[in-house]
C-alpha beads as a LAMMPS data file, in Angstrom:
LAMMPS data file: protein, C-alpha beads

313 atoms
312 bonds

1 atom types
1 bond types

-500.0 500.0 xlo xhi
-500.0 500.0 ylo yhi
-500.0 500.0 zlo zhi

Masses

1 110.0

Atoms # bond

1 1 1 368.741 14.667 -385.153
2 1 1 371.189 17.153 -383.647
3 1 1 374.717 15.792 -383.238
4 1 1 375.691 15.763 -379.557
5 1 1 379.030 17.221 -378.532
6 1 1 380.865 14.794 -376.264
7 1 1 384.076 15.536 -374.414
8 1 1 386.345 12.511 -374.287
9 1 1 389.739 11.529 -372.973
10 1 1 391.930 11.874 -376.051
11 1 1 393.548 8.465 -375.685
12 1 1 390.146 6.782 -376.160
13 1 1 389.995 8.159 -379.704
14 1 1 393.380 6.666 -380.513
15 1 1 395.580 9.689 -379.875
16 1 1 399.058 8.632 -378.600
17 1 1 398.939 10.657 -375.383
18 1 1 399.218 7.995 -372.687
19 1 1 402.138 7.883 -370.261
20 1 1 403.846 5.218 -372.402
21 1 1 403.272 7.075 -375.674
22 1 1 400.447 4.746 -376.641
23 1 1 396.681 5.060 -376.728
24 1 1 393.539 3.255 -375.497
25 1 1 391.379 3.464 -378.626
26 1 1 387.835 2.366 -377.820
27 1 1 385.995 0.540 -380.605
28 1 1 382.483 1.563 -379.566
29 1 1 383.375 5.255 -379.395
30 1 1 385.445 5.409 -382.564
31 1 1 383.353 2.930 -384.528
32 1 1 379.627 2.712 -383.825
33 1 1 379.092 6.054 -382.058
34 1 1 381.495 8.331 -383.954
35 1 1 379.317 8.976 -387.058
36 1 1 376.577 10.479 -384.892
37 1 1 378.483 12.794 -382.531
38 1 1 381.064 15.559 -382.430
39 1 1 384.071 14.779 -380.236
40 1 1 385.889 17.245 -378.013
41 1 1 389.167 15.452 -377.169
42 1 1 390.781 16.481 -373.879
43 1 1 393.992 15.257 -372.258
44 1 1 394.798 17.237 -369.103
45 1 1 398.312 15.806 -368.868
46 1 1 399.163 17.042 -372.356
47 1 1 397.530 20.410 -371.686
48 1 1 399.705 20.677 -368.601
49 1 1 402.757 20.201 -370.823
50 1 1 403.809 16.793 -369.488
51 1 1 404.212 15.266 -372.935
52 1 1 404.068 11.619 -374.001
53 1 1 405.729 9.386 -373.046
54 1 1 406.056 10.707 -369.488
55 1 1 406.571 9.569 -365.934
56 1 1 403.490 7.983 -364.397
57 1 1 401.272 9.933 -362.022
58 1 1 399.338 8.784 -358.995
59 1 1 397.176 10.085 -356.166
60 1 1 398.952 10.080 -352.818
61 1 1 397.356 10.249 -349.406
62 1 1 398.152 13.306 -347.297
63 1 1 396.454 14.880 -344.295
64 1 1 395.114 17.772 -346.374
65 1 1 393.659 15.407 -348.973
66 1 1 394.820 13.439 -352.029
67 1 1 397.708 14.963 -353.962
68 1 1 398.574 14.318 -357.595
69 1 1 402.278 13.481 -357.833
70 1 1 404.819 12.247 -360.344
71 1 1 405.659 8.787 -359.127
72 1 1 409.413 8.858 -359.771
73 1 1 410.383 12.473 -359.086
74 1 1 407.698 13.192 -356.410
75 1 1 406.834 16.511 -358.110
76 1 1 403.435 17.709 -356.855
77 1 1 401.093 18.675 -359.718
78 1 1 397.940 19.097 -357.634
79 1 1 397.598 22.870 -357.793
80 1 1 398.427 23.111 -361.490
81 1 1 395.979 20.353 -362.401
82 1 1 393.257 21.847 -360.183
83 1 1 393.685 25.233 -361.861
84 1 1 393.486 23.633 -365.314
85 1 1 390.360 21.704 -364.333
86 1 1 388.727 24.866 -363.013
87 1 1 389.426 26.710 -366.269
88 1 1 388.133 23.844 -368.368
89 1 1 384.999 23.378 -366.243
90 1 1 384.129 27.079 -366.474
91 1 1 383.803 26.997 -370.269
92 1 1 382.760 23.375 -370.832
93 1 1 379.626 23.265 -372.997
94 1 1 379.043 19.658 -374.006
95 1 1 376.287 17.048 -373.870
96 1 1 378.353 14.318 -372.224
97 1 1 381.842 13.221 -371.228
98 1 1 383.641 9.870 -371.531
99 1 1 386.625 9.611 -369.192
100 1 1 389.584 7.213 -369.120
101 1 1 388.901 4.575 -366.506
102 1 1 390.982 4.487 -363.314
103 1 1 393.221 7.360 -364.383
104 1 1 394.591 9.488 -361.485
105 1 1 393.440 12.542 -363.435
106 1 1 390.400 11.350 -365.409
107 1 1 389.003 8.321 -363.596
108 1 1 385.478 8.672 -362.234
109 1 1 385.348 5.386 -360.292
110 1 1 387.855 3.173 -358.533
111 1 1 390.954 5.366 -358.703
112 1 1 393.720 4.111 -356.423
113 1 1 395.026 6.192 -353.524
114 1 1 398.612 5.419 -352.476
115 1 1 400.642 5.982 -349.345
116 1 1 404.137 7.385 -349.776
117 1 1 405.416 3.793 -349.952
118 1 1 403.608 0.546 -350.541
119 1 1 400.467 -0.679 -352.290
120 1 1 397.220 1.330 -352.603
121 1 1 395.305 1.919 -349.394
122 1 1 391.951 2.091 -351.193
123 1 1 390.452 2.363 -354.688
124 1 1 387.379 4.518 -354.126
125 1 1 388.550 7.872 -355.473
126 1 1 388.036 10.027 -358.538
127 1 1 390.780 11.486 -360.642
128 1 1 391.648 15.061 -359.765
129 1 1 390.610 16.572 -363.114
130 1 1 387.422 14.498 -363.461
131 1 1 386.327 15.326 -359.929
132 1 1 386.449 19.058 -360.655
133 1 1 384.438 18.613 -363.865
134 1 1 381.756 16.539 -362.129
135 1 1 381.435 18.959 -359.228
136 1 1 380.981 21.871 -361.640
137 1 1 378.521 19.949 -363.877
138 1 1 376.631 17.521 -361.626
139 1 1 373.897 16.730 -364.198
140 1 1 376.273 16.108 -367.104
141 1 1 376.041 12.537 -368.494
142 1 1 379.411 10.936 -367.775
143 1 1 380.884 7.458 -368.055
144 1 1 384.232 5.801 -368.518
145 1 1 385.066 3.413 -371.330
146 1 1 385.091 0.417 -368.997
147 1 1 381.535 0.937 -367.791
148 1 1 380.359 1.504 -371.361
149 1 1 380.952 -2.204 -371.940
150 1 1 377.796 -2.770 -369.877
151 1 1 374.821 -2.727 -372.276
152 1 1 372.456 -1.037 -369.803
153 1 1 374.934 1.698 -368.839
154 1 1 375.857 2.256 -372.492
155 1 1 372.218 2.676 -373.543
156 1 1 371.464 4.992 -370.620
157 1 1 374.477 7.205 -371.318
158 1 1 373.764 7.552 -375.039
159 1 1 370.075 8.249 -374.405
160 1 1 370.919 11.073 -371.996
161 1 1 373.552 12.540 -374.310
162 1 1 371.133 12.838 -377.231
163 1 1 368.406 14.257 -374.985
164 1 1 370.814 16.903 -373.665
165 1 1 371.736 17.774 -377.248
166 1 1 368.114 18.264 -378.285
167 1 1 367.464 20.539 -375.325
168 1 1 370.662 22.496 -375.951
169 1 1 369.659 23.018 -379.584
170 1 1 366.241 24.313 -378.538
171 1 1 367.497 26.707 -375.879
172 1 1 370.302 28.027 -378.099
173 1 1 367.803 29.241 -380.680
174 1 1 365.155 31.939 -380.714
175 1 1 362.633 29.740 -378.905
176 1 1 359.252 30.825 -377.616
177 1 1 357.170 29.342 -374.792
178 1 1 355.132 27.324 -377.292
179 1 1 358.374 25.731 -378.553
180 1 1 359.210 24.600 -375.025
181 1 1 355.693 23.212 -374.631
182 1 1 356.093 21.241 -377.876
183 1 1 359.517 19.968 -376.803
184 1 1 358.147 18.788 -373.477
185 1 1 355.171 17.136 -375.153
186 1 1 357.510 15.069 -377.346
187 1 1 359.621 14.029 -374.354
188 1 1 356.892 13.208 -371.841
189 1 1 357.166 9.437 -372.058
190 1 1 360.957 9.530 -371.988
191 1 1 360.928 11.611 -368.808
192 1 1 358.235 9.431 -367.226
193 1 1 360.306 6.285 -367.763
194 1 1 363.100 7.817 -365.715
195 1 1 361.445 9.844 -362.995
196 1 1 357.672 10.157 -362.409
197 1 1 358.215 12.921 -359.837
198 1 1 360.440 14.804 -362.282
199 1 1 357.784 14.289 -364.954
200 1 1 355.254 16.100 -362.774
201 1 1 357.725 18.844 -361.875
202 1 1 358.623 19.503 -365.519
203 1 1 354.922 19.579 -366.374
204 1 1 354.264 22.239 -363.750
205 1 1 357.119 24.354 -365.116
206 1 1 355.828 24.101 -368.682
207 1 1 352.303 24.935 -367.522
208 1 1 353.675 28.331 -366.490
209 1 1 355.368 28.975 -369.816
210 1 1 354.701 32.521 -370.960
211 1 1 354.713 33.872 -367.418
212 1 1 357.902 35.179 -365.879
213 1 1 361.350 35.727 -367.325
214 1 1 362.363 33.616 -370.313
215 1 1 365.806 32.876 -368.854
216 1 1 364.348 31.663 -365.563
217 1 1 361.904 29.399 -367.391
218 1 1 364.721 27.899 -369.467
219 1 1 366.905 27.334 -366.415
220 1 1 364.134 25.741 -364.374
221 1 1 363.046 23.426 -367.178
222 1 1 366.612 22.436 -368.070
223 1 1 367.337 21.485 -364.460
224 1 1 364.128 19.453 -364.198
225 1 1 364.658 17.752 -367.571
226 1 1 368.298 16.862 -367.002
227 1 1 367.719 15.875 -363.401
228 1 1 364.910 13.525 -364.393
229 1 1 366.965 11.776 -367.060
230 1 1 369.803 11.351 -364.571
231 1 1 367.574 8.855 -362.712
232 1 1 367.778 5.275 -363.932
233 1 1 364.867 4.084 -366.095
234 1 1 363.705 0.912 -364.326
235 1 1 361.839 -1.979 -365.980
236 1 1 358.791 -1.164 -363.857
237 1 1 358.669 2.452 -365.006
238 1 1 359.321 1.346 -368.561
239 1 1 356.362 -1.052 -368.450
240 1 1 354.218 1.812 -367.144
241 1 1 355.206 3.926 -370.165
242 1 1 354.514 1.082 -372.584
243 1 1 351.057 0.570 -371.082
244 1 1 350.449 4.318 -371.177
245 1 1 351.248 4.450 -374.898
246 1 1 349.203 1.328 -375.600
247 1 1 346.228 2.981 -373.927
248 1 1 346.369 5.827 -376.439
249 1 1 346.073 3.512 -379.438
250 1 1 342.853 2.140 -380.901
251 1 1 343.431 -1.567 -381.442
252 1 1 341.185 -4.566 -381.706
253 1 1 341.268 -7.059 -378.844
254 1 1 343.590 -9.518 -380.580
255 1 1 346.267 -6.919 -381.335
256 1 1 345.950 -5.385 -377.877
257 1 1 346.325 -8.783 -376.229
258 1 1 349.366 -9.527 -378.390
259 1 1 351.019 -6.275 -377.315
260 1 1 350.186 -6.878 -373.654
261 1 1 351.792 -10.296 -373.923
262 1 1 354.946 -8.820 -375.446
263 1 1 355.115 -6.162 -372.711
264 1 1 354.746 -8.917 -370.094
265 1 1 357.595 -10.806 -371.777
266 1 1 359.762 -7.691 -371.476
267 1 1 358.805 -7.361 -367.799
268 1 1 359.810 -10.990 -367.250
269 1 1 363.192 -10.444 -368.890
270 1 1 362.444 -12.650 -371.881
271 1 1 362.699 -10.064 -374.669
272 1 1 364.562 -6.751 -375.030
273 1 1 362.840 -3.368 -374.920
274 1 1 363.275 -3.019 -378.675
275 1 1 360.500 -5.587 -379.237
276 1 1 357.505 -3.894 -377.535
277 1 1 358.814 -0.424 -378.432
278 1 1 359.046 -1.305 -382.125
279 1 1 355.570 -2.811 -382.159
280 1 1 354.039 0.212 -380.448
281 1 1 355.755 2.605 -382.837
282 1 1 354.582 0.492 -385.781
283 1 1 350.945 0.652 -384.671
284 1 1 351.204 4.383 -383.896
285 1 1 352.475 5.038 -387.416
286 1 1 349.804 2.855 -388.948
287 1 1 347.070 4.768 -387.138
288 1 1 348.772 8.109 -387.626
289 1 1 348.605 8.474 -383.835
290 1 1 350.845 11.526 -383.804
291 1 1 351.231 11.966 -380.053
292 1 1 352.535 8.425 -379.563
293 1 1 354.372 8.245 -382.896
294 1 1 356.355 11.424 -382.245
295 1 1 357.459 10.597 -378.704
296 1 1 361.235 10.816 -378.328
297 1 1 360.935 7.658 -376.235
298 1 1 360.656 5.567 -379.386
299 1 1 363.682 7.144 -381.092
300 1 1 365.902 8.606 -378.355
301 1 1 368.978 8.190 -380.583
302 1 1 369.660 6.867 -384.117
303 1 1 368.104 3.427 -384.582
304 1 1 371.288 2.062 -386.143
305 1 1 373.006 2.199 -382.749
306 1 1 370.807 -0.784 -381.724
307 1 1 371.235 -0.126 -378.009
308 1 1 367.882 -1.505 -376.845
309 1 1 368.621 -5.047 -377.929
310 1 1 369.781 -6.243 -374.501
311 1 1 367.451 -8.194 -372.194
312 1 1 366.966 -6.531 -368.777
313 1 1 368.358 -8.447 -365.821

Bonds

1 1 1 2
2 1 2 3
3 1 3 4
4 1 4 5
5 1 5 6
6 1 6 7
7 1 7 8
8 1 8 9
9 1 9 10
10 1 10 11
11 1 11 12
12 1 12 13
13 1 13 14
14 1 14 15
15 1 15 16
16 1 16 17
17 1 17 18
18 1 18 19
19 1 19 20
20 1 20 21
21 1 21 22
22 1 22 23
23 1 23 24
24 1 24 25
25 1 25 26
26 1 26 27
27 1 27 28
28 1 28 29
29 1 29 30
30 1 30 31
31 1 31 32
32 1 32 33
33 1 33 34
34 1 34 35
35 1 35 36
36 1 36 37
37 1 37 38
38 1 38 39
39 1 39 40
40 1 40 41
41 1 41 42
42 1 42 43
43 1 43 44
44 1 44 45
45 1 45 46
46 1 46 47
47 1 47 48
48 1 48 49
49 1 49 50
50 1 50 51
51 1 51 52
52 1 52 53
53 1 53 54
54 1 54 55
55 1 55 56
56 1 56 57
57 1 57 58
58 1 58 59
59 1 59 60
60 1 60 61
61 1 61 62
62 1 62 63
63 1 63 64
64 1 64 65
65 1 65 66
66 1 66 67
67 1 67 68
68 1 68 69
69 1 69 70
70 1 70 71
71 1 71 72
72 1 72 73
73 1 73 74
74 1 74 75
75 1 75 76
76 1 76 77
77 1 77 78
78 1 78 79
79 1 79 80
80 1 80 81
81 1 81 82
82 1 82 83
83 1 83 84
84 1 84 85
85 1 85 86
86 1 86 87
87 1 87 88
88 1 88 89
89 1 89 90
90 1 90 91
91 1 91 92
92 1 92 93
93 1 93 94
94 1 94 95
95 1 95 96
96 1 96 97
97 1 97 98
98 1 98 99
99 1 99 100
100 1 100 101
101 1 101 102
102 1 102 103
103 1 103 104
104 1 104 105
105 1 105 106
106 1 106 107
107 1 107 108
108 1 108 109
109 1 109 110
110 1 110 111
111 1 111 112
112 1 112 113
113 1 113 114
114 1 114 115
115 1 115 116
116 1 116 117
117 1 117 118
118 1 118 119
119 1 119 120
120 1 120 121
121 1 121 122
122 1 122 123
123 1 123 124
124 1 124 125
125 1 125 126
126 1 126 127
127 1 127 128
128 1 128 129
129 1 129 130
130 1 130 131
131 1 131 132
132 1 132 133
133 1 133 134
134 1 134 135
135 1 135 136
136 1 136 137
137 1 137 138
138 1 138 139
139 1 139 140
140 1 140 141
141 1 141 142
142 1 142 143
143 1 143 144
144 1 144 145
145 1 145 146
146 1 146 147
147 1 147 148
148 1 148 149
149 1 149 150
150 1 150 151
151 1 151 152
152 1 152 153
153 1 153 154
154 1 154 155
155 1 155 156
156 1 156 157
157 1 157 158
158 1 158 159
159 1 159 160
160 1 160 161
161 1 161 162
162 1 162 163
163 1 163 164
164 1 164 165
165 1 165 166
166 1 166 167
167 1 167 168
168 1 168 169
169 1 169 170
170 1 170 171
171 1 171 172
172 1 172 173
173 1 173 174
174 1 174 175
175 1 175 176
176 1 176 177
177 1 177 178
178 1 178 179
179 1 179 180
180 1 180 181
181 1 181 182
182 1 182 183
183 1 183 184
184 1 184 185
185 1 185 186
186 1 186 187
187 1 187 188
188 1 188 189
189 1 189 190
190 1 190 191
191 1 191 192
192 1 192 193
193 1 193 194
194 1 194 195
195 1 195 196
196 1 196 197
197 1 197 198
198 1 198 199
199 1 199 200
200 1 200 201
201 1 201 202
202 1 202 203
203 1 203 204
204 1 204 205
205 1 205 206
206 1 206 207
207 1 207 208
208 1 208 209
209 1 209 210
210 1 210 211
211 1 211 212
212 1 212 213
213 1 213 214
214 1 214 215
215 1 215 216
216 1 216 217
217 1 217 218
218 1 218 219
219 1 219 220
220 1 220 221
221 1 221 222
222 1 222 223
223 1 223 224
224 1 224 225
225 1 225 226
226 1 226 227
227 1 227 228
228 1 228 229
229 1 229 230
230 1 230 231
231 1 231 232
232 1 232 233
233 1 233 234
234 1 234 235
235 1 235 236
236 1 236 237
237 1 237 238
238 1 238 239
239 1 239 240
240 1 240 241
241 1 241 242
242 1 242 243
243 1 243 244
244 1 244 245
245 1 245 246
246 1 246 247
247 1 247 248
248 1 248 249
249 1 249 250
250 1 250 251
251 1 251 252
252 1 252 253
253 1 253 254
254 1 254 255
255 1 255 256
256 1 256 257
257 1 257 258
258 1 258 259
259 1 259 260
260 1 260 261
261 1 261 262
262 1 262 263
263 1 263 264
264 1 264 265
265 1 265 266
266 1 266 267
267 1 267 268
268 1 268 269
269 1 269 270
270 1 270 271
271 1 271 272
272 1 272 273
273 1 273 274
274 1 274 275
275 1 275 276
276 1 276 277
277 1 277 278
278 1 278 279
279 1 279 280
280 1 280 281
281 1 281 282
282 1 282 283
283 1 283 284
284 1 284 285
285 1 285 286
286 1 286 287
287 1 287 288
288 1 288 289
289 1 289 290
290 1 290 291
291 1 291 292
292 1 292 293
293 1 293 294
294 1 294 295
295 1 295 296
296 1 296 297
297 1 297 298
298 1 298 299
299 1 299 300
300 1 300 301
301 1 301 302
302 1 302 303
303 1 303 304
304 1 304 305
305 1 305 306
306 1 306 307
307 1 307 308
308 1 308 309
309 1 309 310
310 1 310 311
311 1 311 312
312 1 312 313
């Protein structure tokens, strides 16, 4: 499996670049996930030459919009940080990004906005650097380390990152239309679990493979593929995929009824997705049912990450 390239706030990998000279090393990123990915550490404050330790920064409310300022000296860093973010965004070629939560530069949710004096007036903003990255790359899988503590969000992020990496590997090579068709065939169930409309759109694009410009085909499919996976895979859509795969297997009534019961238990929130998915993959291997067996849906990332072991709410 291709190793995804993930941009990450440097402090989350343990680099001492925070305002106080410390770090915010994240155990999931540096422990469980690290053996399977390539990191691209980024710290916009250090790239701007602010050093560590340094004075704290914050977003301040002004009529023209939020400004990034040094809290103690009131130096305005907005234009310099915006220019850095624009340069970084223009050349960023990664499969995902993990940002530092609530940072005035790198936060993607809940960043505080301050008046000149007094407590925050709201906490609904993005950091200045992160906002520029997200606007330039709207389909890029992104999270912060706080949200990755949620099992569902963690699994969704990692799934998308590995899918982006597989597509990037394909399109970076000397691919032919038949290679794109094969890629799509392996990812059909994964796409369907996220976005049935996107599944149909991607299918129409692939059906036209071999006609038109190669670059346009790649761009159209990449947008459809990434856009589909950006939609949340719901339990209902997941059950539909499980039933779809079950329908392609030849099982006796007892085994089929057992699998249907397990899928119903998943639907009811009694067992994690790993249970019916593992059983289906087992039967597909036993029957040498290649179409089902080879679906990326059953191995969207390395099994040792064990990210499907949570029970849906």
